[in-house]
PDBQT receptor file of N, H, CA, C and O in Angstrom, charges set to zero:
ATOM      1  N   ILE A   1       7.935  -2.158  -1.692  1.00  0.00    +0.000 N 
ATOM      2  CA  ILE A   1       7.491  -1.963  -3.066  1.00  0.00    +0.000 C 
ATOM      3  C   ILE A   1       7.002  -3.296  -3.592  1.00  0.00    +0.000 C 
ATOM      4  O   ILE A   1       7.623  -4.336  -3.373  1.00  0.00    +0.000 OA
ATOM      5  N   GLN A   2       5.883  -3.248  -4.286  1.00  0.00    +0.000 N 
ATOM      6  H   GLN A   2       5.379  -2.403  -4.464  1.00  0.00    +0.000 HD
ATOM      7  CA  GLN A   2       5.364  -4.438  -4.965  1.00  0.00    +0.000 C 
ATOM      8  C   GLN A   2       5.204  -4.105  -6.439  1.00  0.00    +0.000 C 
ATOM      9  O   GLN A   2       4.533  -3.136  -6.795  1.00  0.00    +0.000 OA
ATOM     10  N   TYR A   3       5.818  -4.904  -7.287  1.00  0.00    +0.000 N 
ATOM     11  H   TYR A   3       6.363  -5.691  -6.998  1.00  0.00    +0.000 HD
ATOM     12  CA  TYR A   3       5.719  -4.762  -8.737  1.00  0.00    +0.000 C 
ATOM     13  C   TYR A   3       5.055  -6.014  -9.278  1.00  0.00    +0.000 C 
ATOM     14  O   TYR A   3       5.516  -7.125  -9.016  1.00  0.00    +0.000 OA
ATOM     15  N   SER A   4       3.971  -5.844 -10.033  1.00  0.00    +0.000 N 
ATOM     16  H   SER A   4       3.596  -4.942 -10.245  1.00  0.00    +0.000 HD
ATOM     17  CA  SER A   4       3.259  -6.991 -10.603  1.00  0.00    +0.000 C 
ATOM     18  C   SER A   4       2.992  -6.731 -12.073  1.00  0.00    +0.000 C 
ATOM     19  O   SER A   4       2.564  -5.642 -12.455  1.00  0.00    +0.000 OA
ATOM     20  N   ASN A   5       3.245  -7.728 -12.886  1.00  0.00    +0.000 N 
ATOM     21  H   ASN A   5       3.592  -8.613 -12.575  1.00  0.00    +0.000 HD
ATOM     22  CA  ASN A   5       2.954  -7.650 -14.313  1.00  0.00    +0.000 C 
ATOM     23  C   ASN A   5       1.891  -8.708 -14.603  1.00  0.00    +0.000 C 
ATOM     24  O   ASN A   5       2.215  -9.845 -14.947  1.00  0.00    +0.000 OA
ATOM     25  N   LEU A   6       0.640  -8.331 -14.464  1.00  0.00    +0.000 N 
ATOM     26  H   LEU A   6       0.377  -7.408 -14.185  1.00  0.00    +0.000 HD
ATOM     27  CA  LEU A   6      -0.484  -9.262 -14.563  1.00  0.00    +0.000 C 
ATOM     28  C   LEU A   6      -1.063  -9.281 -15.975  1.00  0.00    +0.000 C 
ATOM     29  O   LEU A   6      -1.063  -8.264 -16.668  1.00  0.00    +0.000 OA
ATOM     30  N   GLU A   7      -1.552 -10.434 -16.390  1.00  0.00    +0.000 N 
ATOM     31  H   GLU A   7      -1.553 -11.260 -15.827  1.00  0.00    +0.000 HD
ATOM     32  CA  GLU A   7      -2.079 -10.591 -17.744  1.00  0.00    +0.000 C 
ATOM     33  C   GLU A   7      -3.268  -9.676 -18.031  1.00  0.00    +0.000 C 
ATOM     34  O   GLU A   7      -3.386  -9.159 -19.142  1.00  0.00    +0.000 OA
ATOM     35  N   ARG A   8      -4.134  -9.468 -17.074  1.00  0.00    +0.000 N 
ATOM     36  H   ARG A   8      -4.039  -9.888 -16.171  1.00  0.00    +0.000 HD
ATOM     37  CA  ARG A   8      -5.363  -8.680 -17.296  1.00  0.00    +0.000 C 
ATOM     38  C   ARG A   8      -5.117  -7.176 -17.379  1.00  0.00    +0.000 C 
ATOM     39  O   ARG A   8      -5.980  -6.434 -17.849  1.00  0.00    +0.000 OA
ATOM     40  N   LEU A   9      -3.953  -6.722 -16.930  1.00  0.00    +0.000 N 
ATOM     41  H   LEU A   9      -3.252  -7.325 -16.548  1.00  0.00    +0.000 HD
ATOM     42  CA  LEU A   9      -3.671  -5.286 -16.917  1.00  0.00    +0.000 C 
ATOM     43  C   LEU A   9      -2.821  -4.907 -18.117  1.00  0.00    +0.000 C 
ATOM     44  O   LEU A   9      -1.899  -5.631 -18.493  1.00  0.00    +0.000 OA
ATOM     45  N   ALA A  10      -3.139  -3.769 -18.713  1.00  0.00    +0.000 N 
ATOM     46  H   ALA A  10      -3.888  -3.181 -18.408  1.00  0.00    +0.000 HD
ATOM     47  CA  ALA A  10      -2.391  -3.291 -19.883  1.00  0.00    +0.000 C 
ATOM     48  C   ALA A  10      -0.964  -2.891 -19.500  1.00  0.00    +0.000 C 
ATOM     49  O   ALA A  10      -0.042  -3.078 -20.293  1.00  0.00    +0.000 OA
ATOM     50  N   ASP A  11      -0.773  -2.350 -18.314  1.00  0.00    +0.000 N 
ATOM     51  H   ASP A  11      -1.523  -2.198 -17.670  1.00  0.00    +0.000 HD
ATOM     52  CA  ASP A  11       0.535  -1.904 -17.849  1.00  0.00    +0.000 C 
ATOM     53  C   ASP A  11       0.871  -2.590 -16.527  1.00  0.00    +0.000 C 
ATOM     54  O   ASP A  11      -0.037  -3.025 -15.819  1.00  0.00    +0.000 OA
ATOM     55  N   PRO A  12       2.153  -2.697 -16.178  1.00  0.00    +0.000 N 
ATOM     56  CA  PRO A  12       2.517  -3.263 -14.870  1.00  0.00    +0.000 C 
ATOM     57  C   PRO A  12       1.956  -2.417 -13.726  1.00  0.00    +0.000 C 
ATOM     58  O   PRO A  12       1.725  -1.218 -13.880  1.00  0.00    +0.000 OA
ATOM     59  N   MET A  13       1.741  -3.066 -12.572  1.00  0.00    +0.000 N 
ATOM     60  H   MET A  13       1.930  -4.041 -12.448  1.00  0.00    +0.000 HD
ATOM     61  CA  MET A  13       1.201  -2.414 -11.390  1.00  0.00    +0.000 C 
ATOM     62  C   MET A  13       2.334  -2.183 -10.394  1.00  0.00    +0.000 C 
ATOM     63  O   MET A  13       3.157  -3.068 -10.160  1.00  0.00    +0.000 OA
ATOM     64  N   LEU A  14       2.367  -0.987  -9.811  1.00  0.00    +0.000 N 
ATOM     65  H   LEU A  14       1.699  -0.268 -10.001  1.00  0.00    +0.000 HD
ATOM     66  CA  LEU A  14       3.377  -0.654  -8.809  1.00  0.00    +0.000 C 
ATOM     67  C   LEU A  14       2.674  -0.105  -7.568  1.00  0.00    +0.000 C 
ATOM     68  O   LEU A  14       1.957   0.893  -7.639  1.00  0.00    +0.000 OA
ATOM     69  N   MET A  15       2.891  -0.772  -6.428  1.00  0.00    +0.000 N 
ATOM     70  H   MET A  15       3.474  -1.583  -6.370  1.00  0.00    +0.000 HD
ATOM     71  CA  MET A  15       2.350  -0.328  -5.157  1.00  0.00    +0.000 C 
ATOM     72  C   MET A  15       3.536  -0.113  -4.229  1.00  0.00    +0.000 C 
ATOM     73  O   MET A  15       4.443  -0.944  -4.177  1.00  0.00    +0.000 OA
ATOM     74  N   TYR A  16       3.536   0.995  -3.497  1.00  0.00    +0.000 N 
ATOM     75  H   TYR A  16       2.799   1.670  -3.539  1.00  0.00    +0.000 HD
ATOM     76  CA  TYR A  16       4.622   1.218  -2.554  1.00  0.00    +0.000 C 
ATOM     77  C   TYR A  16       4.080   1.618  -1.197  1.00  0.00    +0.000 C 
ATOM     78  O   TYR A  16       2.979   2.151  -1.060  1.00  0.00    +0.000 OA
ATOM     79  N   GLU A  17       4.911   1.335  -0.193  1.00  0.00    +0.000 N 
ATOM     80  H   GLU A  17       5.806   0.902  -0.304  1.00  0.00    +0.000 HD
ATOM     81  CA  GLU A  17       4.540   1.590   1.196  1.00  0.00    +0.000 C 
ATOM     82  C   GLU A  17       5.793   2.013   1.949  1.00  0.00    +0.000 C 
ATOM     83  O   GLU A  17       6.875   1.472   1.721  1.00  0.00    +0.000 OA
ATOM     84  N   ALA A  18       5.644   2.977   2.844  1.00  0.00    +0.000 N 
ATOM     85  H   ALA A  18       4.765   3.416   3.030  1.00  0.00    +0.000 HD
ATOM     86  CA  ALA A  18       6.764   3.438   3.671  1.00  0.00    +0.000 C 
ATOM     87  C   ALA A  18       6.223   3.775   5.056  1.00  0.00    +0.000 C 
ATOM     88  O   ALA A  18       5.071   4.182   5.206  1.00  0.00    +0.000 OA
ATOM     89  N   GLY A  19       7.067   3.600   6.056  1.00  0.00    +0.000 N 
ATOM     90  H   GLY A  19       8.003   3.269   5.934  1.00  0.00    +0.000 HD
ATOM     91  CA  GLY A  19       6.627   3.911   7.407  1.00  0.00    +0.000 C 
ATOM     92  C   GLY A  19       7.727   3.685   8.415  1.00  0.00    +0.000 C 
ATOM     93  O   GLY A  19       8.878   3.422   8.069  1.00  0.00    +0.000 OA
ATOM     94  N   PHE A  20       7.342   3.794   9.673  1.00  0.00    +0.000 N 
ATOM     95  H   PHE A  20       6.407   4.008   9.955  1.00  0.00    +0.000 HD
ATOM     96  CA  PHE A  20       8.306   3.570  10.744  1.00  0.00    +0.000 C 
ATOM     97  C   PHE A  20       7.618   2.922  11.939  1.00  0.00    +0.000 C 
ATOM     98  O   PHE A  20       6.406   3.038  12.123  1.00  0.00    +0.000 OA
ATOM     99  N   ASN A  21       8.422   2.240  12.741  1.00  0.00    +0.000 N 
ATOM    100  H   ASN A  21       9.406   2.146  12.591  1.00  0.00    +0.000 HD
ATOM    101  CA  ASN A  21       7.983   1.635  13.997  1.00  0.00    +0.000 C 
ATOM    102  C   ASN A  21       8.783   2.243  15.135  1.00  0.00    +0.000 C 
ATOM    103  O   ASN A  21       9.992   2.443  15.020  1.00  0.00    +0.000 OA
ATOM    104  N   TRP A  22       8.106   2.533  16.224  1.00  0.00    +0.000 N 
ATOM    105  H   TRP A  22       7.124   2.371  16.318  1.00  0.00    +0.000 HD
ATOM    106  CA  TRP A  22       8.761   3.047  17.419  1.00  0.00    +0.000 C 
ATOM    107  C   TRP A  22       8.500   2.042  18.535  1.00  0.00    +0.000 C 
ATOM    108  O   TRP A  22       7.368   1.895  18.995  1.00  0.00    +0.000 OA
ATOM    109  N   ILE A  23       9.548   1.356  18.965  1.00  0.00    +0.000 N 
ATOM    110  H   ILE A  23      10.468   1.475  18.592  1.00  0.00    +0.000 HD
ATOM    111  CA  ILE A  23       9.429   0.360  20.021  1.00  0.00    +0.000 C 
ATOM    112  C   ILE A  23       9.635   1.068  21.361  1.00  0.00    +0.000 C 
ATOM    113  O   ILE A  23      10.648   1.731  21.584  1.00  0.00    +0.000 OA
ATOM    114  N   ILE A  24       8.652   0.909  22.244  1.00  0.00    +0.000 N 
ATOM    115  H   ILE A  24       7.829   0.371  22.063  1.00  0.00    +0.000 HD
ATOM    116  CA  ILE A  24       8.603   1.650  23.492  1.00  0.00    +0.000 C 
ATOM    117  C   ILE A  24       8.720   0.681  24.672  1.00  0.00    +0.000 C 
ATOM    118  O   ILE A  24       8.160  -0.415  24.639  1.00  0.00    +0.000 OA
ATOM    119  N   SER A  25       9.433   1.082  25.688  1.00  0.00    +0.000 N 
ATOM    120  H   SER A  25       9.888   1.972  25.714  1.00  0.00    +0.000 HD
ATOM    121  CA  SER A  25       9.491   0.390  26.976  1.00  0.00    +0.000 C 
ATOM    122  C   SER A  25       9.927  -1.067  26.826  1.00  0.00    +0.000 C 
ATOM    123  O   SER A  25       9.249  -1.978  27.301  1.00  0.00    +0.000 OA
ATOM    124  N   GLY A  26      11.068  -1.279  26.161  1.00  0.00    +0.000 N 
ATOM    125  H   GLY A  26      11.620  -0.540  25.775  1.00  0.00    +0.000 HD
ATOM    126  CA  GLY A  26      11.642  -2.622  26.078  1.00  0.00    +0.000 C 
ATOM    127  C   GLY A  26      10.764  -3.644  25.380  1.00  0.00    +0.000 C 
ATOM    128  O   GLY A  26      10.589  -4.749  25.892  1.00  0.00    +0.000 OA
ATOM    129  N   HIS A  27      10.228  -3.318  24.266  1.00  0.00    +0.000 N 
ATOM    130  H   HIS A  27      10.370  -2.420  23.850  1.00  0.00    +0.000 HD
ATOM    131  CA  HIS A  27       9.384  -4.203  23.443  1.00  0.00    +0.000 C 
ATOM    132  C   HIS A  27       8.033  -4.520  24.082  1.00  0.00    +0.000 C 
ATOM    133  O   HIS A  27       7.379  -5.476  23.665  1.00  0.00    +0.000 OA
ATOM    134  N   GLN A  28       7.601  -3.765  25.059  1.00  0.00    +0.000 N 
ATOM    135  H   GLN A  28       8.132  -2.988  25.398  1.00  0.00    +0.000 HD
ATOM    136  CA  GLN A  28       6.277  -3.963  25.660  1.00  0.00    +0.000 C 
ATOM    137  C   GLN A  28       5.187  -3.253  24.870  1.00  0.00    +0.000 C 
ATOM    138  O   GLN A  28       4.005  -3.569  25.006  1.00  0.00    +0.000 OA
ATOM    139  N   SER A  29       5.592  -2.288  24.041  1.00  0.00    +0.000 N 
ATOM    140  H   SER A  29       6.552  -2.031  23.931  1.00  0.00    +0.000 HD
ATOM    141  CA  SER A  29       4.632  -1.508  23.275  1.00  0.00    +0.000 C 
ATOM    142  C   SER A  29       5.295  -1.059  21.969  1.00  0.00    +0.000 C 
ATOM    143  O   SER A  29       6.502  -0.822  21.925  1.00  0.00    +0.000 OA
ATOM    144  N   LYS A  30       4.493  -0.945  20.913  1.00  0.00    +0.000 N 
ATOM    145  H   LYS A  30       3.512  -1.137  20.949  1.00  0.00    +0.000 HD
ATOM    146  CA  LYS A  30       5.022  -0.505  19.625  1.00  0.00    +0.000 C 
ATOM    147  C   LYS A  30       4.007   0.405  18.950  1.00  0.00    +0.000 C 
ATOM    148  O   LYS A  30       2.817   0.096  18.896  1.00  0.00    +0.000 OA
ATOM    149  N   LEU A  31       4.484   1.516  18.444  1.00  0.00    +0.000 N 
ATOM    150  H   LEU A  31       5.451   1.768  18.488  1.00  0.00    +0.000 HD
ATOM    151  CA  LEU A  31       3.669   2.453  17.688  1.00  0.00    +0.000 C 
ATOM    152  C   LEU A  31       4.157   2.427  16.245  1.00  0.00    +0.000 C 
ATOM    153  O   LEU A  31       5.350   2.595  15.992  1.00  0.00    +0.000 OA
ATOM    154  N   SER A  32       3.242   2.218  15.292  1.00  0.00    +0.000 N 
ATOM    155  H   SER A  32       2.273   2.082  15.497  1.00  0.00    +0.000 HD
ATOM    156  CA  SER A  32       3.594   2.137  13.871  1.00  0.00    +0.000 C 
ATOM    157  C   SER A  32       2.807   3.178  13.093  1.00  0.00    +0.000 C 
ATOM    158  O   SER A  32       1.639   3.441  13.378  1.00  0.00    +0.000 OA
ATOM    159  N   PHE A  33       3.475   3.766  12.101  1.00  0.00    +0.000 N 
ATOM    160  H   PHE A  33       4.424   3.551  11.870  1.00  0.00    +0.000 HD
ATOM    161  CA  PHE A  33       2.836   4.720  11.202  1.00  0.00    +0.000 C 
ATOM    162  C   PHE A  33       3.307   4.397   9.788  1.00  0.00    +0.000 C 
ATOM    163  O   PHE A  33       4.510   4.382   9.527  1.00  0.00    +0.000 OA
ATOM    164  N   ASN A  34       2.372   4.136   8.870  1.00  0.00    +0.000 N 
ATOM    165  H   ASN A  34       1.395   4.147   9.082  1.00  0.00    +0.000 HD
ATOM    166  CA  ASN A  34       2.690   3.769   7.494  1.00  0.00    +0.000 C 
ATOM    167  C   ASN A  34       1.843   4.572   6.517  1.00  0.00    +0.000 C 
ATOM    168  O   ASN A  34       0.748   5.033   6.838  1.00  0.00    +0.000 OA
ATOM    169  N   TYR A  35       2.386   4.722   5.318  1.00  0.00    +0.000 N 
ATOM    170  H   TYR A  35       3.276   4.348   5.058  1.00  0.00    +0.000 HD
ATOM    171  CA  TYR A  35       1.637   5.280   4.191  1.00  0.00    +0.000 C 
ATOM    172  C   TYR A  35       1.741   4.304   3.036  1.00  0.00    +0.000 C 
ATOM    173  O   TYR A  35       2.822   3.795   2.740  1.00  0.00    +0.000 OA
ATOM    174  N   GLN A  36       0.618   4.043   2.384  1.00  0.00    +0.000 N 
ATOM    175  H   GLN A  36      -0.260   4.457   2.624  1.00  0.00    +0.000 HD
ATOM    176  CA  GLN A  36       0.581   3.130   1.247  1.00  0.00    +0.000 C 
ATOM    177  C   GLN A  36      -0.081   3.834   0.071  1.00  0.00    +0.000 C 
ATOM    178  O   GLN A  36      -1.103   4.501   0.236  1.00  0.00    +0.000 OA
ATOM    179  N   SER A  37       0.505   3.687  -1.122  1.00  0.00    +0.000 N 
ATOM    180  H   SER A  37       1.335   3.146  -1.255  1.00  0.00    +0.000 HD
ATOM    181  CA  SER A  37      -0.063   4.247  -2.344  1.00  0.00    +0.000 C 
ATOM    182  C   SER A  37      -0.338   3.103  -3.313  1.00  0.00    +0.000 C 
ATOM    183  O   SER A  37       0.572   2.379  -3.716  1.00  0.00    +0.000 OA
ATOM    184  N   ARG A  38      -1.613   2.954  -3.680  1.00  0.00    +0.000 N 
ATOM    185  H   ARG A  38      -2.353   3.542  -3.353  1.00  0.00    +0.000 HD
ATOM    186  CA  ARG A  38      -2.033   1.856  -4.551  1.00  0.00    +0.000 C 
ATOM    187  C   ARG A  38      -2.698   2.402  -5.804  1.00  0.00    +0.000 C 
ATOM    188  O   ARG A  38      -3.400   3.412  -5.746  1.00  0.00    +0.000 OA
ATOM    189  N   PRO A  39      -2.482   1.739  -6.943  1.00  0.00    +0.000 N 
ATOM    190  CA  PRO A  39      -3.162   2.157  -8.163  1.00  0.00    +0.000 C 
ATOM    191  C   PRO A  39      -4.610   1.664  -8.173  1.00  0.00    +0.000 C 
ATOM    192  O   PRO A  39      -4.941   0.645  -7.565  1.00  0.00    +0.000 OA
ATOM    193  N   VAL A  40      -5.454   2.400  -8.870  1.00  0.00    +0.000 N 
ATOM    194  H   VAL A  40      -5.186   3.227  -9.363  1.00  0.00    +0.000 HD
ATOM    195  CA  VAL A  40      -6.844   2.007  -9.089  1.00  0.00    +0.000 C 
ATOM    196  C   VAL A  40      -7.001   1.801 -10.591  1.00  0.00    +0.000 C 
ATOM    197  O   VAL A  40      -6.580   2.639 -11.388  1.00  0.00    +0.000 OA
ATOM    198  N   PHE A  41      -7.607   0.683 -10.969  1.00  0.00    +0.000 N 
ATOM    199  H   PHE A  41      -7.949   0.002 -10.322  1.00  0.00    +0.000 HD
ATOM    200  CA  PHE A  41      -7.725   0.338 -12.381  1.00  0.00    +0.000 C 
ATOM    201  C   PHE A  41      -9.171   0.391 -12.844  1.00  0.00    +0.000 C 
ATOM    202  O   PHE A  41     -10.093   0.126 -12.073  1.00  0.00    +0.000 OA
ATOM    203  N   GLY A  42      -9.355   0.736 -14.105  1.00  0.00    +0.000 N 
ATOM    204  H   GLY A  42      -8.605   0.951 -14.731  1.00  0.00    +0.000 HD
ATOM    205  CA  GLY A  42     -10.655   0.748 -14.740  1.00  0.00    +0.000 C 
ATOM    206  C   GLY A  42     -10.493   0.397 -16.205  1.00  0.00    +0.000 C 
ATOM    207  O   GLY A  42      -9.383   0.411 -16.738  1.00  0.00    +0.000 OA
ATOM    208  N   GLN A  43     -11.595   0.085 -16.849  1.00  0.00    +0.000 N 
ATOM    209  H   GLN A  43     -12.496   0.073 -16.416  1.00  0.00    +0.000 HD
ATOM    210  CA  GLN A  43     -11.535  -0.277 -18.261  1.00  0.00    +0.000 C 
ATOM    211  C   GLN A  43     -11.629   0.966 -19.143  1.00  0.00    +0.000 C 
ATOM    212  O   GLN A  43     -12.426   1.867 -18.881  1.00  0.00    +0.000 OA
ATOM    213  N   ASN A  44     -10.802   1.003 -20.193  1.00  0.00    +0.000 N 
ATOM    214  H   ASN A  44     -10.154   0.271 -20.406  1.00  0.00    +0.000 HD
ATOM    215  CA  ASN A  44     -10.894   2.099 -21.157  1.00  0.00    +0.000 C 
ATOM    216  C   ASN A  44     -11.870   1.718 -22.265  1.00  0.00    +0.000 C 
ATOM    217  O   ASN A  44     -12.522   0.678 -22.180  1.00  0.00    +0.000 OA
ATOM    218  N   ASN A  45     -11.980   2.544 -23.301  1.00  0.00    +0.000 N 
ATOM    219  H   ASN A  45     -11.450   3.389 -23.370  1.00  0.00    +0.000 HD
ATOM    220  CA  ASN A  45     -12.950   2.318 -24.374  1.00  0.00    +0.000 C 
ATOM    221  C   ASN A  45     -12.713   1.024 -25.141  1.00  0.00    +0.000 C 
ATOM    222  O   ASN A  45     -13.660   0.445 -25.673  1.00  0.00    +0.000 OA
ATOM    223  N   SER A  46     -11.478   0.563 -25.209  1.00  0.00    +0.000 N 
ATOM    224  H   SER A  46     -10.708   1.033 -24.777  1.00  0.00    +0.000 HD
ATOM    225  CA  SER A  46     -11.185  -0.690 -25.928  1.00  0.00    +0.000 C 
ATOM    226  C   SER A  46     -11.288  -1.918 -25.026  1.00  0.00    +0.000 C 
ATOM    227  O   SER A  46     -11.019  -3.030 -25.479  1.00  0.00    +0.000 OA
ATOM    228  N   GLY A  47     -11.670  -1.745 -23.770  1.00  0.00    +0.000 N 
ATOM    229  H   GLY A  47     -11.889  -0.841 -23.401  1.00  0.00    +0.000 HD
ATOM    230  CA  GLY A  47     -11.863  -2.866 -22.857  1.00  0.00    +0.000 C 
ATOM    231  C   GLY A  47     -10.626  -3.280 -22.094  1.00  0.00    +0.000 C 
ATOM    232  O   GLY A  47     -10.679  -4.247 -21.334  1.00  0.00    +0.000 OA
ATOM    233  N   ASP A  48      -9.504  -2.579 -22.268  1.00  0.00    +0.000 N 
ATOM    234  H   ASP A  48      -9.462  -1.794 -22.886  1.00  0.00    +0.000 HD
ATOM    235  CA  ASP A  48      -8.280  -2.887 -21.535  1.00  0.00    +0.000 C 
ATOM    236  C   ASP A  48      -8.353  -2.298 -20.130  1.00  0.00    +0.000 C 
ATOM    237  O   ASP A  48      -8.923  -1.226 -19.923  1.00  0.00    +0.000 OA
ATOM    238  N   TRP A  49      -7.768  -3.010 -19.167  1.00  0.00    +0.000 N 
ATOM    239  H   TRP A  49      -7.304  -3.880 -19.335  1.00  0.00    +0.000 HD
ATOM    240  CA  TRP A  49      -7.697  -2.514 -17.795  1.00  0.00    +0.000 C 
ATOM    241  C   TRP A  49      -6.452  -1.649 -17.656  1.00  0.00    +0.000 C 
ATOM    242  O   TRP A  49      -5.331  -2.130 -17.818  1.00  0.00    +0.000 OA
ATOM    243  N   VAL A  50      -6.655  -0.372 -17.356  1.00  0.00    +0.000 N 
ATOM    244  H   VAL A  50      -7.566   0.019 -17.225  1.00  0.00    +0.000 HD
ATOM    245  CA  VAL A  50      -5.560   0.593 -17.236  1.00  0.00    +0.000 C 
ATOM    246  C   VAL A  50      -5.675   1.330 -15.903  1.00  0.00    +0.000 C 
ATOM    247  O   VAL A  50      -6.749   1.409 -15.307  1.00  0.00    +0.000 OA
ATOM    248  N   GLN A  51      -4.549   1.863 -15.455  1.00  0.00    +0.000 N 
ATOM    249  H   GLN A  51      -3.677   1.799 -15.939  1.00  0.00    +0.000 HD
ATOM    250  CA  GLN A  51      -4.554   2.633 -14.212  1.00  0.00    +0.000 C 
ATOM    251  C   GLN A  51      -5.245   3.959 -14.452  1.00  0.00    +0.000 C 
ATOM    252  O   GLN A  51      -4.888   4.697 -15.370  1.00  0.00    +0.000 OA
ATOM    253  N   THR A  52      -6.244   4.263 -13.619  1.00  0.00    +0.000 N 
ATOM    254  H   THR A  52      -6.534   3.664 -12.874  1.00  0.00    +0.000 HD
ATOM    255  CA  THR A  52      -6.995   5.503 -13.766  1.00  0.00    +0.000 C 
ATOM    256  C   THR A  52      -6.562   6.559 -12.748  1.00  0.00    +0.000 C 
ATOM    257  O   THR A  52      -6.603   7.754 -13.040  1.00  0.00    +0.000 OA
ATOM    258  N   LEU A  53      -6.152   6.129 -11.571  1.00  0.00    +0.000 N 
ATOM    259  H   LEU A  53      -6.119   5.159 -11.334  1.00  0.00    +0.000 HD
ATOM    260  CA  LEU A  53      -5.676   7.046 -10.534  1.00  0.00    +0.000 C 
ATOM    261  C   LEU A  53      -4.973   6.252  -9.447  1.00  0.00    +0.000 C 
ATOM    262  O   LEU A  53      -4.861   5.030  -9.539  1.00  0.00    +0.000 OA
ATOM    263  N   ARG A  54      -4.500   6.941  -8.420  1.00  0.00    +0.000 N 
ATOM    264  H   ARG A  54      -4.591   7.934  -8.344  1.00  0.00    +0.000 HD
ATOM    265  CA  ARG A  54      -3.862   6.285  -7.266  1.00  0.00    +0.000 C 
ATOM    266  C   ARG A  54      -4.618   6.689  -6.005  1.00  0.00    +0.000 C 
ATOM    267  O   ARG A  54      -5.129   7.805  -5.914  1.00  0.00    +0.000 OA
ATOM    268  N   LYS A  55      -4.687   5.798  -5.053  1.00  0.00    +0.000 N 
ATOM    269  H   LYS A  55      -4.272   4.891  -5.127  1.00  0.00    +0.000 HD
ATOM    270  CA  LYS A  55      -5.300   6.085  -3.758  1.00  0.00    +0.000 C 
ATOM    271  C   LYS A  55      -4.257   5.866  -2.676  1.00  0.00    +0.000 C 
ATOM    272  O   LYS A  55      -3.488   4.906  -2.722  1.00  0.00    +0.000 OA
ATOM    273  N   GLY A  56      -4.241   6.761  -1.709  1.00  0.00    +0.000 N 
ATOM    274  H   GLY A  56      -4.866   7.541  -1.672  1.00  0.00    +0.000 HD
ATOM    275  CA  GLY A  56      -3.310   6.660  -0.597  1.00  0.00    +0.000 C 
ATOM    276  C   GLY A  56      -4.029   6.292   0.687  1.00  0.00    +0.000 C 
ATOM    277  O   GLY A  56      -5.216   6.566   0.863  1.00  0.00    +0.000 OA
ATOM    278  N   MET A  57      -3.280   5.666   1.575  1.00  0.00    +0.000 N 
ATOM    279  H   MET A  57      -2.316   5.444   1.432  1.00  0.00    +0.000 HD
ATOM    280  CA  MET A  57      -3.852   5.264   2.848  1.00  0.00    +0.000 C 
ATOM    281  C   MET A  57      -2.798   5.447   3.938  1.00  0.00    +0.000 C 
ATOM    282  O   MET A  57      -1.664   4.989   3.795  1.00  0.00    +0.000 OA
ATOM    283  N   PHE A  58      -3.175   6.119   5.027  1.00  0.00    +0.000 N 
ATOM    284  H   PHE A  58      -4.096   6.491   5.144  1.00  0.00    +0.000 HD
ATOM    285  CA  PHE A  58      -2.329   6.244   6.211  1.00  0.00    +0.000 C 
ATOM    286  C   PHE A  58      -2.819   5.244   7.253  1.00  0.00    +0.000 C 
ATOM    287  O   PHE A  58      -4.023   5.092   7.462  1.00  0.00    +0.000 OA
ATOM    288  N   VAL A  59      -1.882   4.568   7.899  1.00  0.00    +0.000 N 
ATOM    289  H   VAL A  59      -0.904   4.692   7.730  1.00  0.00    +0.000 HD
ATOM    290  CA  VAL A  59      -2.221   3.607   8.952  1.00  0.00    +0.000 C 
ATOM    291  C   VAL A  59      -1.417   3.969  10.196  1.00  0.00    +0.000 C 
ATOM    292  O   VAL A  59      -0.193   4.097  10.149  1.00  0.00    +0.000 OA
ATOM    293  N   LEU A  60      -2.130   4.132  11.312  1.00  0.00    +0.000 N 
ATOM    294  H   LEU A  60      -3.124   4.028  11.351  1.00  0.00    +0.000 HD
ATOM    295  CA  LEU A  60      -1.510   4.369  12.611  1.00  0.00    +0.000 C 
ATOM    296  C   LEU A  60      -2.000   3.258  13.529  1.00  0.00    +0.000 C 
ATOM    297  O   LEU A  60      -3.204   3.088  13.720  1.00  0.00    +0.000 OA
ATOM    298  N   GLN A  61      -1.060   2.501  14.098  1.00  0.00    +0.000 N 
ATOM    299  H   GLN A  61      -0.082   2.640  13.943  1.00  0.00    +0.000 HD
ATOM    300  CA  GLN A  61      -1.480   1.422  15.001  1.00  0.00    +0.000 C 
ATOM    301  C   GLN A  61      -0.583   1.385  16.228  1.00  0.00    +0.000 C 
ATOM    302  O   GLN A  61       0.580   1.788  16.194  1.00  0.00    +0.000 OA
ATOM    303  N   TRP A  62      -1.163   0.890  17.309  1.00  0.00    +0.000 N 
ATOM    304  H   TRP A  62      -2.108   0.563  17.337  1.00  0.00    +0.000 HD
ATOM    305  CA  TRP A  62      -0.461   0.777  18.570  1.00  0.00    +0.000 C 
ATOM    306  C   TRP A  62      -0.640  -0.660  19.051  1.00  0.00    +0.000 C 
ATOM    307  O   TRP A  62      -1.765  -1.146  19.165  1.00  0.00    +0.000 OA
ATOM    308  N   GLN A  63       0.453  -1.324  19.328  1.00  0.00    +0.000 N 
ATOM    309  H   GLN A  63       1.367  -0.930  19.235  1.00  0.00    +0.000 HD
ATOM    310  CA  GLN A  63       0.440  -2.714  19.788  1.00  0.00    +0.000 C 
ATOM    311  C   GLN A  63       0.988  -2.760  21.207  1.00  0.00    +0.000 C 
ATOM    312  O   GLN A  63       2.037  -2.187  21.502  1.00  0.00    +0.000 OA
ATOM    313  N   VAL A  64       0.262  -3.448  22.077  1.00  0.00    +0.000 N 
ATOM    314  H   VAL A  64      -0.590  -3.914  21.838  1.00  0.00    +0.000 HD
ATOM    315  CA  VAL A  64       0.662  -3.587  23.479  1.00  0.00    +0.000 C 
ATOM    316  C   VAL A  64       0.793  -5.056  23.810  1.00  0.00    +0.000 C 
ATOM    317  O   VAL A  64      -0.096  -5.852  23.506  1.00  0.00    +0.000 OA
ATOM    318  N   SER A  65       1.909  -5.419  24.440  1.00  0.00    +0.000 N 
ATOM    319  H   SER A  65       2.630  -4.772  24.687  1.00  0.00    +0.000 HD
ATOM    320  CA  SER A  65       2.144  -6.793  24.858  1.00  0.00    +0.000 C 
ATOM    321  C   SER A  65       1.969  -6.877  26.368  1.00  0.00    +0.000 C 
ATOM    322  O   SER A  65       2.569  -6.101  27.112  1.00  0.00    +0.000 OA
ATOM    323  N   ILE A  66       1.158  -7.808  26.814  1.00  0.00    +0.000 N 
ATOM    324  H   ILE A  66       0.671  -8.439  26.210  1.00  0.00    +0.000 HD
ATOM    325  CA  ILE A  66       0.880  -7.950  28.247  1.00  0.00    +0.000 C 
ATOM    326  C   ILE A  66       1.574  -9.175  28.784  1.00  0.00    +0.000 C 
ATOM    327  O   ILE A  66       1.466  -9.474  29.974  1.00  0.00    +0.000 OA
TER     328      ILE A  66
């Protein structure tokens, strides 16, 4: 979880991420799967930066050690 209270934003920003790692064959290989949800900001009629929606992202990666 990331919490930020930035001067330019009208409200605090909250980003969260969750996932898991599967270590395979004695640390020779690793499979990771994560989900991240981030806010998207835009300006309202008074010029303040406010959260307009959230965007999600899935990440699947495979790491191999030789």
